[in-house]
All heavy atoms as TSV, in Angstrom:
chain	resi	resn	atom	element	x	y	z
A	1	MET	N	N	-33.711	33.966	-25.551
A	1	MET	CA	C	-33.584	32.685	-24.994
A	1	MET	C	C	-32.358	32.547	-24.141
A	1	MET	O	O	-32.370	32.041	-23.141
A	1	MET	CB	C	-33.600	31.595	-26.078
A	1	MET	CG	C	-33.695	30.310	-25.591
A	1	MET	SD	S	-35.450	29.989	-25.229
A	1	MET	CE	C	-35.414	28.210	-24.981
A	2	THR	N	N	-31.275	33.227	-24.607
A	2	THR	CA	C	-30.103	33.146	-23.781
A	2	THR	C	C	-30.185	33.981	-22.454
A	2	THR	O	O	-29.655	33.460	-21.498
A	2	THR	CB	C	-28.862	33.791	-24.636
A	2	THR	OG1	O	-28.858	33.183	-25.923
A	2	THR	CG2	C	-27.537	33.616	-23.874
A	3	GLN	N	N	-31.000	35.006	-22.529
A	3	GLN	CA	C	-31.159	35.801	-21.254
A	3	GLN	C	C	-31.893	35.000	-20.307
A	3	GLN	O	O	-31.534	35.133	-19.071
A	3	GLN	CB	C	-31.940	37.059	-21.639
A	3	GLN	CG	C	-31.133	38.019	-22.584
A	3	GLN	CD	C	-30.588	39.141	-21.795
A	3	GLN	OE1	O	-30.937	39.411	-20.574
A	3	GLN	NE2	N	-29.672	39.915	-22.321
A	4	GLN	N	N	-32.905	34.289	-20.671
A	4	GLN	CA	C	-33.710	33.569	-19.751
A	4	GLN	C	C	-32.894	32.320	-19.088
A	4	GLN	O	O	-32.922	32.053	-17.909
A	4	GLN	CB	C	-34.907	32.949	-20.445
A	4	GLN	CG	C	-35.911	32.364	-19.486
A	4	GLN	CD	C	-37.137	31.795	-20.310
A	4	GLN	OE1	O	-37.106	31.570	-21.446
A	4	GLN	NE2	N	-38.227	31.683	-19.581
A	5	THR	N	N	-31.960	31.695	-19.914
A	5	THR	CA	C	-31.171	30.666	-19.425
A	5	THR	C	C	-30.218	31.127	-18.342
A	5	THR	O	O	-30.011	30.577	-17.315
A	5	THR	CB	C	-30.423	29.983	-20.564
A	5	THR	OG1	O	-31.323	29.495	-21.542
A	5	THR	CG2	C	-29.606	28.771	-20.113
A	6	SER	N	N	-29.546	32.307	-18.610
A	6	SER	CA	C	-28.661	32.833	-17.669
A	6	SER	C	C	-29.325	33.384	-16.503
A	6	SER	O	O	-28.790	33.264	-15.363
A	6	SER	CB	C	-27.791	33.922	-18.291
A	6	SER	OG	O	-28.406	34.841	-18.938
A	7	SER	N	N	-30.607	33.801	-16.541
A	7	SER	CA	C	-31.317	34.147	-15.424
A	7	SER	C	C	-31.622	32.996	-14.520
A	7	SER	O	O	-31.507	33.117	-13.268
A	7	SER	CB	C	-32.615	34.864	-15.917
A	7	SER	OG	O	-33.433	35.123	-14.772
A	8	GLU	N	N	-32.005	31.899	-15.117
A	8	GLU	CA	C	-32.286	30.670	-14.351
A	8	GLU	C	C	-30.904	30.137	-13.683
A	8	GLU	O	O	-30.903	29.720	-12.568
A	8	GLU	CB	C	-32.924	29.607	-15.197
A	8	GLU	CG	C	-34.282	29.991	-15.705
A	8	GLU	CD	C	-34.697	28.919	-16.690
A	8	GLU	OE1	O	-34.147	27.901	-16.872
A	8	GLU	OE2	O	-35.878	29.108	-17.184
A	9	SER	N	N	-29.893	30.269	-14.425
A	9	SER	CA	C	-28.525	29.818	-13.937
A	9	SER	C	C	-28.202	30.678	-12.796
A	9	SER	O	O	-27.664	30.240	-11.794
A	9	SER	CB	C	-27.556	29.953	-15.047
A	9	SER	OG	O	-26.339	29.605	-14.536
A	10	ALA	N	N	-28.334	31.988	-12.764
A	10	ALA	CA	C	-28.072	32.940	-11.703
A	10	ALA	C	C	-28.916	32.595	-10.493
A	10	ALA	O	O	-28.408	32.662	-9.378
A	10	ALA	CB	C	-28.222	34.357	-12.131
A	11	LYS	N	N	-30.210	32.223	-10.784
A	11	LYS	CA	C	-31.050	31.845	-9.637
A	11	LYS	C	C	-30.493	30.557	-9.026
A	11	LYS	O	O	-30.531	30.483	-7.772
A	11	LYS	CB	C	-32.505	31.680	-10.139
A	11	LYS	CG	C	-33.515	31.621	-9.058
A	11	LYS	CD	C	-34.835	31.643	-9.670
A	11	LYS	CE	C	-35.883	31.722	-8.511
A	11	LYS	NZ	N	-37.282	31.691	-9.060
A	12	GLN	N	N	-30.122	29.622	-9.786
A	12	GLN	CA	C	-29.522	28.378	-9.199
A	12	GLN	C	C	-28.247	28.647	-8.412
A	12	GLN	O	O	-28.067	28.068	-7.227
A	12	GLN	CB	C	-29.286	27.372	-10.316
A	12	GLN	CG	C	-30.634	26.805	-10.910
A	12	GLN	CD	C	-30.259	26.008	-12.081
A	12	GLN	OE1	O	-29.099	25.927	-12.615
A	12	GLN	NE2	N	-31.313	25.212	-12.522
A	13	VAL	N	N	-27.452	29.496	-8.901
A	13	VAL	CA	C	-26.178	29.869	-8.215
A	13	VAL	C	C	-26.500	30.533	-6.861
A	13	VAL	O	O	-25.893	30.244	-5.942
A	13	VAL	CB	C	-25.302	30.749	-9.077
A	13	VAL	CG1	C	-24.194	31.387	-8.360
A	13	VAL	CG2	C	-24.910	29.935	-10.288
A	14	LYS	N	N	-27.403	31.419	-6.920
A	14	LYS	CA	C	-27.892	32.093	-5.668
A	14	LYS	C	C	-28.376	31.128	-4.671
A	14	LYS	O	O	-28.140	31.182	-3.520
A	14	LYS	CB	C	-28.848	33.239	-6.025
A	14	LYS	CG	C	-29.278	34.043	-4.727
A	14	LYS	CD	C	-30.164	35.138	-5.191
A	14	LYS	CE	C	-30.541	36.022	-3.900
A	14	LYS	NZ	N	-31.448	36.987	-4.211
A	15	THR	N	N	-29.216	30.217	-5.028
A	15	THR	CA	C	-29.758	29.130	-4.148
A	15	THR	C	C	-28.644	28.353	-3.559
A	15	THR	O	O	-28.572	28.088	-2.400
A	15	THR	CB	C	-30.764	28.297	-4.909
A	15	THR	OG1	O	-31.808	29.102	-5.511
A	15	THR	CG2	C	-31.347	27.286	-4.004
A	16	LYS	N	N	-27.695	27.947	-4.433
A	16	LYS	CA	C	-26.555	27.076	-3.906
A	16	LYS	C	C	-25.712	27.901	-2.939
A	16	LYS	O	O	-25.306	27.435	-1.956
A	16	LYS	CB	C	-25.726	26.672	-5.107
A	16	LYS	CG	C	-26.309	25.530	-5.853
A	16	LYS	CD	C	-25.503	25.081	-7.036
A	16	LYS	CE	C	-26.146	24.079	-7.876
A	16	LYS	NZ	N	-25.218	23.602	-8.983
A	17	GLU	N	N	-25.479	29.184	-3.200
A	17	GLU	CA	C	-24.655	30.093	-2.343
A	17	GLU	C	C	-25.408	30.167	-1.009
A	17	GLU	O	O	-24.675	30.145	0.107
A	17	GLU	CB	C	-24.372	31.386	-2.896
A	17	GLU	CG	C	-23.440	31.286	-4.107
A	17	GLU	CD	C	-23.208	32.730	-4.719
A	17	GLU	OE1	O	-23.865	33.582	-4.369
A	17	GLU	OE2	O	-22.325	32.781	-5.540
A	18	LEU	N	N	-26.703	30.396	-0.983
A	18	LEU	CA	C	-27.513	30.526	0.285
A	18	LEU	C	C	-27.460	29.269	1.097
A	18	LEU	O	O	-27.370	29.308	2.299
A	18	LEU	CB	C	-28.894	31.035	-0.037
A	18	LEU	CG	C	-29.076	32.531	-0.412
A	18	LEU	CD1	C	-30.523	32.697	-0.864
A	18	LEU	CD2	C	-28.710	33.312	0.647
A	19	ARG	N	N	-27.503	28.111	0.377
A	19	ARG	CA	C	-27.487	26.836	1.048
A	19	ARG	C	C	-26.079	26.593	1.707
A	19	ARG	O	O	-25.983	26.166	2.845
A	19	ARG	CB	C	-27.758	25.699	0.214
A	19	ARG	CG	C	-29.255	25.676	-0.242
A	19	ARG	CD	C	-29.555	24.562	-1.193
A	19	ARG	NE	N	-29.935	23.423	-0.426
A	19	ARG	CZ	C	-30.107	22.242	-0.915
A	19	ARG	NH1	N	-29.824	21.884	-2.095
A	19	ARG	NH2	N	-30.517	21.177	-0.061
A	20	ALA	N	N	-25.008	26.960	0.999
A	20	ALA	CA	C	-23.676	26.928	1.527
A	20	ALA	C	C	-23.511	27.775	2.774
A	20	ALA	O	O	-22.886	27.418	3.763
A	20	ALA	CB	C	-22.725	27.206	0.339
A	21	LEU	N	N	-24.091	29.034	2.646
A	21	LEU	CA	C	-23.915	29.890	3.732
A	21	LEU	C	C	-24.712	29.417	4.977
A	21	LEU	O	O	-24.135	29.509	6.091
A	21	LEU	CB	C	-24.524	31.355	3.323
A	21	LEU	CG	C	-24.387	32.364	4.380
A	21	LEU	CD1	C	-22.920	32.716	4.816
A	21	LEU	CD2	C	-25.169	33.664	3.903
A	22	GLY	N	N	-25.800	28.849	4.697
A	22	GLY	CA	C	-26.669	28.180	5.741
A	22	GLY	C	C	-25.836	27.073	6.466
A	22	GLY	O	O	-25.901	26.942	7.705
A	23	PHE	N	N	-25.270	26.297	5.649
A	23	PHE	CA	C	-24.483	25.177	6.203
A	23	PHE	C	C	-23.303	25.704	6.968
A	23	PHE	O	O	-23.043	25.204	8.163
A	23	PHE	CB	C	-23.891	24.326	5.071
A	23	PHE	CG	C	-22.923	23.280	5.465
A	23	PHE	CD1	C	-23.305	22.146	5.973
A	23	PHE	CD2	C	-21.599	23.520	5.156
A	23	PHE	CE1	C	-22.393	21.170	6.454
A	23	PHE	CE2	C	-20.609	22.623	5.645
A	23	PHE	CZ	C	-21.078	21.419	6.214
A	24	ILE	N	N	-22.647	26.723	6.527
A	24	ILE	CA	C	-21.508	27.311	7.285
A	24	ILE	C	C	-21.945	27.906	8.660
A	24	ILE	O	O	-21.362	27.620	9.644
A	24	ILE	CB	C	-20.742	28.283	6.372
A	24	ILE	CG1	C	-20.017	27.547	5.319
A	24	ILE	CG2	C	-19.772	29.072	7.269
A	24	ILE	CD1	C	-19.485	28.535	4.299
A	25	ILE	N	N	-23.010	28.675	8.551
A	25	ILE	CA	C	-23.459	29.366	9.752
A	25	ILE	C	C	-24.088	28.512	10.739
A	25	ILE	O	O	-23.793	28.546	11.973
A	25	ILE	CB	C	-24.447	30.506	9.317
A	25	ILE	CG1	C	-23.662	31.624	8.540
A	25	ILE	CG2	C	-25.101	31.117	10.663
A	25	ILE	CD1	C	-24.594	32.660	8.048
A	26	PHE	N	N	-24.959	27.629	10.358
A	26	PHE	CA	C	-25.820	26.822	11.283
A	26	PHE	C	C	-25.215	25.515	11.611
A	26	PHE	O	O	-25.534	24.899	12.672
A	26	PHE	CB	C	-27.149	26.540	10.731
A	26	PHE	CG	C	-27.942	27.880	10.670
A	26	PHE	CD1	C	-28.303	28.462	9.421
A	26	PHE	CD2	C	-28.380	28.561	11.823
A	26	PHE	CE1	C	-28.980	29.691	9.405
A	26	PHE	CE2	C	-29.023	29.754	11.768
A	26	PHE	CZ	C	-29.358	30.248	10.522
A	27	LEU	N	N	-24.203	24.970	10.866
A	27	LEU	CA	C	-23.668	23.589	11.137
A	27	LEU	C	C	-22.188	23.734	11.420
A	27	LEU	O	O	-21.696	23.305	12.430
A	27	LEU	CB	C	-23.927	22.658	10.119
A	27	LEU	CG	C	-25.367	22.153	9.857
A	27	LEU	CD1	C	-25.500	21.236	8.666
A	27	LEU	CD2	C	-25.785	21.394	11.126
A	28	LEU	N	N	-21.472	24.277	10.423
A	28	LEU	CA	C	-19.963	24.226	10.475
A	28	LEU	C	C	-19.399	25.109	11.648
A	28	LEU	O	O	-18.612	24.519	12.487
A	28	LEU	CB	C	-19.398	24.746	9.171
A	28	LEU	CG	C	-17.880	24.469	9.013
A	28	LEU	CD1	C	-17.569	22.970	9.066
A	28	LEU	CD2	C	-17.438	25.099	7.782
A	29	PHE	N	N	-19.816	26.312	11.830
A	29	PHE	CA	C	-19.272	27.159	12.922
A	29	PHE	C	C	-19.610	26.618	14.285
A	29	PHE	O	O	-18.642	26.608	15.156
A	29	PHE	CB	C	-19.804	28.607	12.768
A	29	PHE	CG	C	-19.042	29.428	11.758
A	29	PHE	CD1	C	-19.518	30.715	11.344
A	29	PHE	CD2	C	-17.841	28.953	11.158
A	29	PHE	CE1	C	-18.843	31.406	10.380
A	29	PHE	CE2	C	-17.164	29.745	10.262
A	29	PHE	CZ	C	-17.596	30.993	9.857
A	30	PRO	N	N	-20.894	26.229	14.581
A	30	PRO	CA	C	-21.059	25.647	15.872
A	30	PRO	C	C	-20.336	24.305	16.116
A	30	PRO	O	O	-19.779	24.185	17.255
A	30	PRO	CB	C	-22.639	25.354	15.855
A	30	PRO	CG	C	-23.203	26.342	14.893
A	30	PRO	CD	C	-22.077	26.414	13.843
A	31	ILE	N	N	-20.202	23.519	15.208
A	31	ILE	CA	C	-19.396	22.297	15.367
A	31	ILE	C	C	-17.970	22.508	15.597
A	31	ILE	O	O	-17.358	21.958	16.593
A	31	ILE	CB	C	-19.576	21.290	14.184
A	31	ILE	CG1	C	-21.005	20.739	14.200
A	31	ILE	CG2	C	-18.563	20.201	14.169
A	31	ILE	CD1	C	-21.304	20.008	12.893
A	32	VAL	N	N	-17.356	23.514	14.852
A	32	VAL	CA	C	-15.933	23.845	15.037
A	32	VAL	C	C	-15.814	24.565	16.466
A	32	VAL	O	O	-14.807	24.277	17.195
A	32	VAL	CB	C	-15.477	24.740	13.966
A	32	VAL	CG1	C	-14.145	25.373	14.309
A	32	VAL	CG2	C	-15.399	23.961	12.683
A	33	THR	N	N	-16.704	25.390	16.817
A	33	THR	CA	C	-16.626	26.056	18.102
A	33	THR	C	C	-16.762	25.131	19.283
A	33	THR	O	O	-15.911	25.122	20.218
A	33	THR	CB	C	-17.709	27.062	18.258
A	33	THR	OG1	O	-17.625	28.030	17.196
A	33	THR	CG2	C	-17.604	27.843	19.569
A	34	ILE	N	N	-17.663	24.242	19.241
A	34	ILE	CA	C	-17.862	23.180	20.312
A	34	ILE	C	C	-16.663	22.317	20.350
A	34	ILE	O	O	-16.182	21.932	21.531
A	34	ILE	CB	C	-19.194	22.399	20.171
A	34	ILE	CG1	C	-20.360	23.457	20.362
A	34	ILE	CG2	C	-19.256	21.223	21.070
A	34	ILE	CD1	C	-21.687	22.819	19.974
A	35	THR	N	N	-16.187	21.860	19.262
A	35	THR	CA	C	-15.022	20.933	19.247
A	35	THR	C	C	-13.786	21.670	19.812
A	35	THR	O	O	-12.996	21.044	20.619
A	35	THR	CB	C	-14.763	20.506	17.819
A	35	THR	OG1	O	-15.906	19.803	17.294
A	35	THR	CG2	C	-13.593	19.548	17.744
A	36	GLY	N	N	-13.566	22.892	19.454
A	36	GLY	CA	C	-12.475	23.695	19.891
A	36	GLY	C	C	-12.454	23.863	21.521
A	36	GLY	O	O	-11.510	23.691	22.211
A	37	ILE	N	N	-13.614	24.248	22.070
A	37	ILE	CA	C	-13.780	24.453	23.465
A	37	ILE	C	C	-13.666	23.143	24.187
A	37	ILE	O	O	-13.012	23.168	25.246
A	37	ILE	CB	C	-15.211	25.124	23.740
A	37	ILE	CG1	C	-15.221	26.591	23.176
A	37	ILE	CG2	C	-15.399	25.134	25.174
A	37	ILE	CD1	C	-16.508	27.232	23.204
A	38	SER	N	N	-14.181	22.056	23.557
A	38	SER	CA	C	-14.102	20.727	24.215
A	38	SER	C	C	-12.662	20.298	24.299
A	38	SER	O	O	-12.144	19.735	25.333
A	38	SER	CB	C	-14.949	19.686	23.568
A	38	SER	OG	O	-16.306	20.126	23.437
A	39	ALA	N	N	-11.939	20.464	23.161
A	39	ALA	CA	C	-10.463	20.071	23.178
A	39	ALA	C	C	-9.713	20.872	24.111
A	39	ALA	O	O	-8.869	20.286	24.864
A	39	ALA	CB	C	-9.977	20.242	21.714
A	40	TYR	N	N	-10.010	22.163	24.300
A	40	TYR	CA	C	-9.243	23.018	25.247
A	40	TYR	C	C	-9.531	22.487	26.693
A	40	TYR	O	O	-8.612	22.295	27.480
A	40	TYR	CB	C	-9.623	24.426	25.090
A	40	TYR	CG	C	-8.923	25.433	26.089
A	40	TYR	CD1	C	-7.686	25.703	26.023
A	40	TYR	CD2	C	-9.740	25.905	27.161
A	40	TYR	CE1	C	-7.090	26.603	26.941
A	40	TYR	CE2	C	-9.195	26.719	28.085
A	40	TYR	CZ	C	-7.919	27.070	27.962
A	40	TYR	OH	O	-7.233	27.872	28.925
A	41	GLY	N	N	-10.751	22.239	26.946
A	41	GLY	CA	C	-11.162	21.729	28.309
A	41	GLY	C	C	-10.500	20.310	28.525
A	41	GLY	O	O	-10.018	20.142	29.727
A	42	PHE	N	N	-10.454	19.593	27.567
A	42	PHE	CA	C	-9.877	18.185	27.701
A	42	PHE	C	C	-8.326	18.389	27.997
A	42	PHE	O	O	-7.747	17.634	28.864
A	42	PHE	CB	C	-10.061	17.328	26.443
A	42	PHE	CG	C	-9.522	15.955	26.585
A	42	PHE	CD1	C	-10.160	14.980	27.346
A	42	PHE	CD2	C	-8.294	15.619	25.980
A	42	PHE	CE1	C	-9.666	13.746	27.449
A	42	PHE	CE2	C	-7.761	14.396	26.135
A	42	PHE	CZ	C	-8.413	13.369	26.779
A	43	ILE	N	N	-7.658	19.239	27.210
A	43	ILE	CA	C	-6.280	19.498	27.513
A	43	ILE	C	C	-6.014	19.935	28.931
A	43	ILE	O	O	-5.099	19.426	29.573
A	43	ILE	CB	C	-5.626	20.500	26.435
A	43	ILE	CG1	C	-5.685	19.807	25.072
A	43	ILE	CG2	C	-4.326	20.987	26.842
A	43	ILE	CD1	C	-5.432	20.727	23.949
A	44	ILE	N	N	-6.788	20.979	29.340
A	44	ILE	CA	C	-6.579	21.428	30.717
A	44	ILE	C	C	-6.887	20.351	31.756
A	44	ILE	O	O	-6.139	20.196	32.744
A	44	ILE	CB	C	-7.557	22.604	30.917
A	44	ILE	CG1	C	-7.220	23.789	30.056
A	44	ILE	CG2	C	-7.625	23.098	32.473
A	44	ILE	CD1	C	-5.934	24.338	30.167
A	45	TRP	N	N	-7.839	19.498	31.503
A	45	TRP	CA	C	-8.225	18.371	32.361
A	45	TRP	C	C	-6.991	17.414	32.421
A	45	TRP	O	O	-6.626	17.034	33.464
A	45	TRP	CB	C	-9.446	17.731	31.882
A	45	TRP	CG	C	-9.940	16.552	32.769
A	45	TRP	CD1	C	-10.018	16.512	34.093
A	45	TRP	CD2	C	-10.425	15.341	32.349
A	45	TRP	NE1	N	-10.574	15.295	34.468
A	45	TRP	CE2	C	-10.745	14.590	33.406
A	45	TRP	CE3	C	-10.509	14.751	30.949
A	45	TRP	CZ2	C	-11.288	13.230	33.237
A	45	TRP	CZ3	C	-11.044	13.523	30.933
A	45	TRP	CH2	C	-11.414	12.736	32.092
A	46	MET	N	N	-6.435	17.076	31.372
A	46	MET	CA	C	-5.281	16.153	31.299
A	46	MET	C	C	-4.088	16.787	31.992
A	46	MET	O	O	-3.304	16.085	32.652
A	46	MET	CB	C	-4.991	15.740	29.940
A	46	MET	CG	C	-5.912	14.754	29.280
A	46	MET	SD	S	-5.956	13.156	30.039
A	46	MET	CE	C	-7.417	13.164	30.862
A	47	ILE	N	N	-3.798	18.017	31.774
A	47	ILE	CA	C	-2.784	18.671	32.433
A	47	ILE	C	C	-2.969	18.570	33.962
A	47	ILE	O	O	-1.949	18.297	34.788
A	47	ILE	CB	C	-2.600	20.089	32.010
A	47	ILE	CG1	C	-2.031	20.181	30.555
A	47	ILE	CG2	C	-1.597	20.882	32.934
A	47	ILE	CD1	C	-2.105	21.601	29.916
A	48	GLN	N	N	-4.152	18.848	34.403
A	48	GLN	CA	C	-4.383	18.743	35.918
A	48	GLN	C	C	-4.371	17.285	36.396
A	48	GLN	O	O	-3.951	17.073	37.527
A	48	GLN	CB	C	-5.739	19.365	36.157
A	48	GLN	CG	C	-5.689	20.932	36.052
A	48	GLN	CD	C	-7.090	21.542	36.279
A	48	GLN	OE1	O	-8.108	20.840	36.481
A	48	GLN	NE2	N	-7.065	22.819	36.395
A	49	ALA	N	N	-4.782	16.388	35.516
A	49	ALA	CA	C	-4.818	15.009	35.996
A	49	ALA	C	C	-3.394	14.399	36.241
A	49	ALA	O	O	-3.201	13.668	37.149
A	49	ALA	CB	C	-5.608	14.133	35.007
A	50	PHE	N	N	-2.530	14.745	35.323
A	50	PHE	CA	C	-1.185	14.238	35.365
A	50	PHE	C	C	-0.139	15.091	36.045
A	50	PHE	O	O	0.891	14.636	36.495
A	50	PHE	CB	C	-0.663	13.858	33.873
A	50	PHE	CG	C	-1.479	12.693	33.277
A	50	PHE	CD1	C	-2.294	12.891	32.243
A	50	PHE	CD2	C	-1.325	11.486	33.813
A	50	PHE	CE1	C	-3.036	11.849	31.729
A	50	PHE	CE2	C	-1.948	10.324	33.247
A	50	PHE	CZ	C	-2.887	10.511	32.304
A	51	GLY	N	N	-0.377	16.450	36.049
A	51	GLY	CA	C	0.544	17.383	36.554
A	51	GLY	C	C	0.076	17.945	37.894
A	51	GLY	O	O	0.908	18.570	38.532
A	52	GLY	N	N	-1.032	17.611	38.332
A	52	GLY	CA	C	-1.525	18.187	39.602
A	52	GLY	C	C	-2.169	19.515	39.352
A	52	GLY	O	O	-1.870	20.235	38.384
A	53	VAL	N	N	-2.979	19.965	40.240
A	53	VAL	CA	C	-3.614	21.250	40.189
A	53	VAL	C	C	-2.515	22.414	40.535
A	53	VAL	O	O	-1.864	22.276	41.441
A	53	VAL	CB	C	-4.800	21.400	41.142
A	53	VAL	CG1	C	-5.478	22.831	41.039
A	53	VAL	CG2	C	-5.839	20.295	40.894
A	54	VAL	N	N	-2.527	23.367	39.588
A	54	VAL	CA	C	-1.539	24.394	39.742
A	54	VAL	C	C	-1.923	25.301	40.873
A	54	VAL	O	O	-3.162	25.802	40.885
A	54	VAL	CB	C	-1.331	25.153	38.421
A	54	VAL	CG1	C	-0.420	26.355	38.560
A	54	VAL	CG2	C	-0.983	24.224	37.189
A	55	GLY	N	N	-1.103	25.655	41.777
A	55	GLY	CA	C	-1.454	26.522	42.910
A	55	GLY	C	C	-1.164	27.992	42.553
A	55	GLY	O	O	-0.571	28.298	41.476
A	56	HIS	N	N	-1.724	28.886	43.294
A	56	HIS	CA	C	-1.551	30.281	42.977
A	56	HIS	C	C	-0.257	30.812	43.482
A	56	HIS	O	O	0.180	30.898	44.412
A	56	HIS	CB	C	-2.668	31.141	43.533
A	56	HIS	CG	C	-3.989	30.824	42.783
A	56	HIS	ND1	N	-4.203	31.314	41.549
A	56	HIS	CD2	C	-5.058	30.061	43.092
A	56	HIS	CE1	C	-5.424	30.892	41.152
A	56	HIS	NE2	N	-5.951	30.085	41.994
């Protein structure tokens, strides 16, 4: 009986880990990436807006 309970528990843990991994890969990483790129673009835009376009 103990073996079957720990087997079910391991299956539940595996399911939770896979769901967490899916959340990280499909939601968290894209959101962080898009936010970071957008923030960088906004900073460059504000520098150009208030400081003028930098010449070569």
